[in-house]
DOZA-402524 format. One record per residue (C-alpha): residue in three letters; x, z, y. Coordinates in steps of 0.02 Angstrom, whole numbers, plus 50000, padded with zeros to 5 digits. Layout:
! residues N
alaXZY/...
END
This chain:
! residues 709
met502965712949141/lys501845699949061/phe500435690349141/thr499105681949037/lys497455673149063/val496325678648920/thr494835667548884/leu493455668048754/ala492165654848715/leu490345658148753/ala489095645748683/leu487815640348810/ala486475627248802/thr487495616448918/gly489145618348828/val490595630448820/leu491105642448958/gly492815650548954/trp493135667849025/asp494475669449159/asp494915687649125/leu496475694449208/ile497575706549110/ile499255712949172/glu500265723449052/pro501245738349119/pro502955734249193/thr504505741149111/gly505395756349179/lys503885767849198/thr503765784249104/gly502355795849056/ala500665793348977/pro499945775949008/val498415773949120/ala497205759449143/met496335752449295/leu494865740749266/phe494335730849418/gly492775721649478/gln493055705049566/gly492265700449732/ala490925686949736/ser491635669649705/ile493425676249706/asp494395671349551/thr495095685649448/ser496835677949462/gln496755681049649/tyr496935699649614/glu498565697549519/ala499645702149668/leu498605717649706/gly498655723249525/lys500545721449519/ala500725730649685/ile499735745349616/gln500755745049455/asp502355745849558/ala501695760149666/val501135772049529/pro502435782749436/phe501655779749265/pro501365764349155/leu499765755949215/trp498725742849127/phe497735732149249/gly496225721849198/ala494905711949292/pro493535703849187/gln492705688249251/asn490855690449290/tyr489505677649257/phe489745664649393/asp491015676449474/thr489575687549533/ala489575705949487/ala487765708149541/ile487095698349393/pro486325710949271/thr487425716249123/thr488915705749181/leu490015720849215/thr489505729249053/val489855713748950/gly491465709849044/met492175727449030/ser491815727948844/arg492635711148819/ile494205714748919/lys494455731948843/ser494395724148670/asp495705711348720/met496805724648801/tyr496705735248643/asp497265720048543/met498745718348662/gly499295736348629/met498355747148755/pro497915764248679/lys496075766648643/asn496035784348712/ile496855779348876/thr496395787849040/thr495465774849143/phe495105772349327/phe493865759549388/gly493965749549548/gly493215734849635/his493285724049789/ser491825717949893/leu490325714549780/gly491315720649631/gly491575737249720/ala489755738049772/met489185736249591/met490505747449513/pro489705764449555/asp488135760249456/tyr489175754249310/val490275769849309/glu488795781649324/asn487855773249183/ser489215767549065/glu490865776449100/lys490485794949114/asp492275799249059/ala493065789049199/ala494515797849284/gly494025791149455/met493525775949555/ile494325765949696/leu493205755449808/met494045742149916/gly493085733450054/ser491565742549983/phe490855760049980/leu489615772149903/thr487915766749967/arg486695778650051/lys485725781449891/his487145793149840/lys486645805349977/ser485705814449840/gly486255832249873/thr485855844850010/thr486615860650078/ala485645876850080/glu485095871950256/gly484455855150196/arg485875844550264/pro486105828550160/gln487675827450053/val488495813049961/glu488735815949775/phe489615806349637/pro490105812149462/val491945806949474/pro493205806849618/val493045791349728/leu494315784049850/thr493575772249980/ile494805760250064/gly494215750450214/ala495065736450310/glu495025737550500/leu494705718850523/asp493505716850378/gly492135704850431/leu491015708350280/cys491225726950250/arg491345732050431/ile492435746550488/thr490935755250566/arg490115756850394/ile491745764150328/ala491685776550473/glu489935781450416/ala490625784250241/leu492005795250311/tyr490795806050410/thr489465808050276/gln490675810350130/val492005821450210/thr491725827250389/phe489915832150364/ala490195839350191/glu489825857550161/asp491655859750110/pro492715846150194/ala494315852650115/thr493605849349942/ala492745833249993/val494355825250057/arg494975826349878/ser493395821349788/leu492785807749909/pro494245802950024/val494155788150143/thr495645778450210/thr495825762750316/ile497175749550334/lys497545744050513/gly497475725450549/met496905720850373/ser495505708550334/his494235707950192/met495105693850099/gln496785702450100/phe496285713449954/ala496495697049860/thr497595681649887/gly497285663049899/glu495875653149972/pro494345663450024/pro492605658349964/ser491395650850089/arg490505667050137/val492155675650172/lys492715660850278/asp491095662150375/leu491215680750412/asp492985687450394/phe494275689750531/val496035683350555/pro497155697850499/glu498505705550606/val499625710250459/glu500385700150319/thr499505701150151/asp501025708450063/ala501075722950186/ala499185725550179/gln499165726049989/ala500675737649986/ala499685749850096/val498165748349981/ala499275751249829/ser500075766449911/asp498385774549945/thr497785770249770/ala499345777149687/ala499275793349787/phe497455795949739/met497695791949554/ser499245802849544/ala498365817649626/val496835815949514/leu497965815649360/gly498965830549422/val500635821549427/ala500705823749617/asp499905835149745/trp498555830049869/lys499645830050025/ala499855811150033/val497985808150013/glu497545821450141/thr498805814650267/arg498155796950252/ala496345802650260/ser496715812650417/ala497575797950502/ser496155786350455/ala494875798650520/ala495775799350688/ser495765780350703/met493885779850670/gln493405794950776/pro492805784350924/ile491555775850807/val490935792550741/asp490805799850917/ser489785785150978/leu488585786250830/ile488335804650866/met487905800151046/glu486435789550985/ser485895802350852/tyr486305789850715/thr484905790850589/his486055789550437/phe487025804850494/leu485445815050515/pro483645808650518/pro482545812250670/cys481535828350669/tyr480005819750744/cys479375837150789/glu477675841150860/thr478075856150971/lys476855862951098/asp477365863151280/glu477085877551401/tyr475325871351433/gly474815872651250/tyr474865853951216/leu476055842151125/gln476415828051246/tyr477805836951343/gly478495847451199/thr480375847551165/cys481175844750996/leu482645855650945/asn484105850650836/tyr484125857850660/ala485395857550520/asn484425843950429/cys483785833250575/ser484135827650754/gly482945833250891/gly483505821451029/val484775808351083/pro486335815551170/trp486625799451269/thr484935801251351/his485115819051409/gln486975817851451/tyr486975800851538/ser485345791051551/met484315804451639/gln485795809651746/ile486075791851808/met484215788751835/ser484035804751937/asn485585801552045/ala485875820252031/asp487705819752081/glu487315811652248/leu485855823452279/gly486925838452235/ile485645845552113/thr485735850451929/ile484725841451796/asn484445850551633/asn483755837151520/asp483115839551344/asp482785823551249/ser481595821951102/ile481575808050972/his479845800750947/leu479095783950902/val478605776751070/thr477085768850988/glu476425785850932/glu474705790750998/arg474135803550869/pro474235818150868/ser474905814951043/cys475755802151154/his477445809451202/leu477975807451384/pro479385812551501/his479015827551612/ile479745838551748/his479335856351700/gly479015871251813/asn477305867951887/glu475805878251836/val474685862951825/asn475055853851663/asn474895835851722/ala475445837751903/asn476915828351976/pro477975840952075/gly478245836052257/ser476995821652253/pro476245820452429/glu474775810352365/glu474305824652249/gly474835838652365/thr475815846552223/pro477235857652284/pro479025852852236/ile480095863252119/cys481445865152254/asp481245866852442/ser482665854452468/pro484045846352366/ser485505858452350/ala486665866552225/asp485315879552194/cys484065866352140/his483885865351950/leu482625853751870/gln482105855351689/ile481625838151622/thr481025831851455/ser481355813751406/val480875803551253/thr481965791451154/gln481735780751000/pro483325773050926/leu482845756350849/tyr483825749650701/lys483975732450628/asn484835739950478/asp483675754650451/gly483585754450262/asn482115742450267/tyr483025727450337/asp484595729250230/leu483965737150071/gln485615734749981/asp486655743250118/thr487985729550113/gly488995734450266/thr488905716850336/asp487595719750471/pro487825730650626/ile487385748750592/ala487135755250770/ala485445755450855/thr485015738650932/glu484165747651076/leu483675764951134/arg481865764451188/thr481945777651324/lys480595785851428/leu481345793951583/lys480655802151737/ser480835790351883/arg482085792852023/gln480635794752143/ala479915808752036/val481585817952032/tyr481845816052220/glu480125822752260/ala480285837252138/ala481955841552222/gly481105842452392/val481635825752465/gln480365819752594/asn479615802452618/val480315794852458/ser480045776052442/phe479615770152266/thr480235752852314/glu481905759952365/thr482125771152213/asp481335762252065/thr480925744152104/val482135731152034/ala483335722952155/ser482525705952135/asp480895713352202/gly481675722052351/gly482335737952271/ser484065745452296/gly484665742452119/asp484275740251935/arg484265757651860/cys484235752451676/ala485695740651706/glu486655754851787/ile486415765351631/asn486915750851518/gln488485747751619/ala488915766151595/ala488715763651406/ile489935749051410/asp491185758851516/trp491035774151404/ala491295763551248/phe492855754851313/ala493605771151375/ser493395778751202/leu494375765051109/pro496115767951038/gln497395758151139/asp497695744851007/val495825741750985/ala495595740951174/asp497035728551189/arg496305717651051/tyr494585717651132/thr495345713951303/lys496305699151233/tyr495025691651115/gly493365700851131/gln491765693151195/lys491535703951349/leu489935714251364/gln489145713351535/val487465718051609/gly486165706851686/ala484775711251808/asp483335721651742/lys481805712051689/thr480035717851730/thr478515716251618/cys476655719251627/ala476105736951673/ala475615741751496/gly476585750951362/pro476475737451227/cys477255724651345/trp478775735651370/ile478875741051188/asn478855723251122/ser480105716451248/ala481755719651160/leu483425722951241/lys484105705351257/tyr485865699951209/thr486395682651268/thr488095675951215/asp489095662451303/asp490465656951183/asp491325645851310/ala491425659851439/asn491725672551299/thr490405684451367/ala488855693351303/thr487545698351432/val486375713051403/val484695712851493/ser483495727551491/thr481615727051513/met481005740951629/met479335747951677/ala479065760951814/thr477575769251898/glu477335778652061/asn477355797552059/tyr475525802252070/asn474005802251956/lys472745789352012/tyr471395796051897/pro471035811551791/cys472175811451641/gly473025822351513/glu473025826451328/asp471415836351347/lys470595820651418/leu471335809351282/leu472135798751419/pro474025799551448/cys474625802651626/ala475665786851646/thr476425791751813/gly478135795651885/phe479095787451744/his480445774151728/tyr480565766551554/cys482155757451500/lys482815747951352/ile484535756051342/leu486125749251264/ser486745762151139/pro488565766951168/ala488765765350979/tyr488185747250986/ala489455744051124/val490855752351023/glu490365742550867/trp490355726550969/met492125730151030/tyr492755734150855/val491845720450760/asp490525708450824/gly491305704650993/leu492845697850903/arg491925684450805/asn491985671350941/leu493885670450946/met494565680250797/ser493485675150650/leu494095663050518/ser492625651750556/ser493085651050741/leu494865646750691/asp494245632050589/lys493145625950732/glu494545626650858/arg495795618150746/gly494515604750713/lys494525601650901/gly496415600550902/gly496635617450985/ser497255634350928/lys496535651650913/pro497195669250883/gly498065669750715/ser498485651250709/glu500295656150734/leu500325666950577/gly500985652950468/ser500025658150313/glu498305655850242/pro497105669650299/gly496915677950131/gly498555673650048/arg500425674950056/asp501185657850060/leu500785641850150/ser499895631550018/trp499485613250025/pro497635615549982/tyr497435626150138/leu498335613450246/cys497225599750177/arg495715609450236/arg496385609350411/val496475590550428/ala495075584550315/gln493355589950265/pro493225607950198/his493835607750020/glu494475620849900/phe495765616249773/ala496995625349662/leu497985620549509/glu498605635349409/leu498945636149224/arg499965650249153/gln500265653448969/pro501715664048904/pro502755656948762/gly502155662048590/ala500445668248642/gly499415669748485/ser497665668148555/val496725652448591/ala496755649248777/arg495415638548852/arg495125637549036/arg493745630049136/lys493765631649324/arg492555624449449/glu492975623549632/gln491685619249762/gly492105607449902/his491455593550010/met492535579049957/gly491085567249936/leu491525549749993/glu492475554750149/met493855542050172/pro495305540450185/phe495655554850067/ser496895555549926/tyr497735567049801/asn499235561649700/phe499705571649544/gly501075563249448/val500165550549340/leu498485555249415/ala497925547849580/ile496245552149655/gln495585542749803/gly493775546649842/gly492385541349727/arg492495546349544/ala494045548349438/lys494545554949268/ala496315555649204/lys497525565449097/val498995575449162/pro500475578449045/gly500315594948953/gly498555593348889/val497605595849052/ser496165584649098/val495515583549276/his493785577149320/val493245573349497/asp491535567249549/val490795562049716/glu490065579349745/gly491795586649752/his491745596849593/leu493435599149510/arg493545604449329/phe495145609049237/his495195610849049/ser496755617248963/thr496815614648776/phe498415623648726/arg498345631148553/arg499755642948502/pro501055633748606/arg502845636448556/ala503505635248732/gly502925639748905/ile502005626949008/arg502465623049188/ile501465611249296/ala502005606749471/ala500835597649590/arg501295588149746/gly499965581649862/thr499695571950020/cys498115574350123/arg497595561350246/gly496285567250367/arg495295559250505/gly496315551350642/gly497765548550525/ala498345566850524/arg499445570550374/met500185586050296/gln501225587950141/ala501635602850032/lys501735607349850/ser501005619849729/arg501745626149566/gly501065636249421/asp502035643549276/
END
């Protein structure tokens, strides 16, 4: 097996930029027709950091595999034409190195490279054998097909394997679960879809573990401390990739892919179930129906579920209305139908909760002030109430906020704006006498018996935790920022006040808690003035409005966001800076890499600083190799701070020196490091070993060494 760094010169106004393209020739010992895999790098991740992954995939496949990763402009695949130019360049170099021109080619990518690869393949590589997306996915714009019933379907012209990492802080596991459901589970033919668009996940793996080495700043800010070693994580990725490529090529059956997809689906099922409970808009959009009620108007009409849209929110009719009504204690049955509507809607009608069964359209059954008879003579097992509620799931990431569908932001609804019938209204309709509104629907702080919205939100937290797989529950119990409910908050007695008062999340990092507070609004169960749709004045009576915590938001918190306080790489840095320790500090390896490296250790005792020295050139290479690498750091003038490289000593400030072997190193006060290799047709291999000592604040010191061949 040969490794080479291929670079070409590009003339720019500011000078010469060398390309850091990664090419790994097939290892010996493989038989069959050769295959190629061309790979898109993640943002600000050097192509060389995918060497280990490329070799792992080469080892896993049964055929000879060429692996290439072209460098993008400024290591950013999103820059227009960079993938097109890079792929053309690296294919030309690989052809020169002996790769057949008619070779079967797969395309892959990690992070931003994976996000950009589908557009490139669709537009420029129509003969691609398939595509593998790692820490990335097919975005929602690919839901371009429909079934005969109008159900949305994901489509792509070539087979696509999506591989997610469970502890990926940038491409969150919940977005991978969405991909699984929309691509496979919800497909018209799941048995075919699991072969054309399979989704797998790697337990305990982080975003950076698709690569090795020091993570870029954004990854350090958002990624998690992994629970598996990088070698093991990449071996699992390589296994899934090899099984998929082999099945597509017909050199193996689909059993391995189907088995892994099934296991991955089982591990993500709690996420999918929770999203279904909120009628997740990216599974099916809301119907927003305008159905007439039994009185001939729209305000109490009920939306039905259809194949291509969701009529209501299951959480509301299965839990929220049941808890609000206290039906179990009363011994009655509540049949609730929820309808999804915008709570701000006024035309063609304002949609309101309602207890059906009375001949008068706007009456409140059992209200003594109105003299309206109840539905039931008394609460009993024979008492059945038919209730309509209204819910609007509200999304931060609704396609308008996150137009690029990056997978970084939470996908679950931030709140369920829910219009329920009040407990007083249910009691009176069930035939309970002398019901006190203060007792049933006033918040505890104002003399009531409890906070009804908080009770529903606590049920969402309990439901979410009970749904977790044991290992996820154990992780959340040990490290997670615990969700808890606070007392309900009141607002002015007007709809806009309630609508604009969002469900509030308050985190306490020291206590490791997150408190959820709902805004409620409730009214007594009688009409104080003539009202109704025919009078163009809604009957705002007998309701209890709540900002509800979606069970999907709670599940997503327990899988992802609730872990950031104690399990993120950034939290690890903060704690170590204080002299303490955090989960993962015992791992003994850098978060995204394999071996303990001295640049990483330096970061732990000094100011954040990225540094790597790697020069590899095989003996007898015929091409001109020129390398230019720029690492960002914050060296500045922090003192004391020193690097010692053989004849080169850097101590703050500005330095310029030569290292034996034709490498020049430039350091300036802004912390920019530039390496220029000037080897031309060397007759022998070059080996550079670097030893360094970092002195941080307080005199802390760590020593290690780095070597490149």
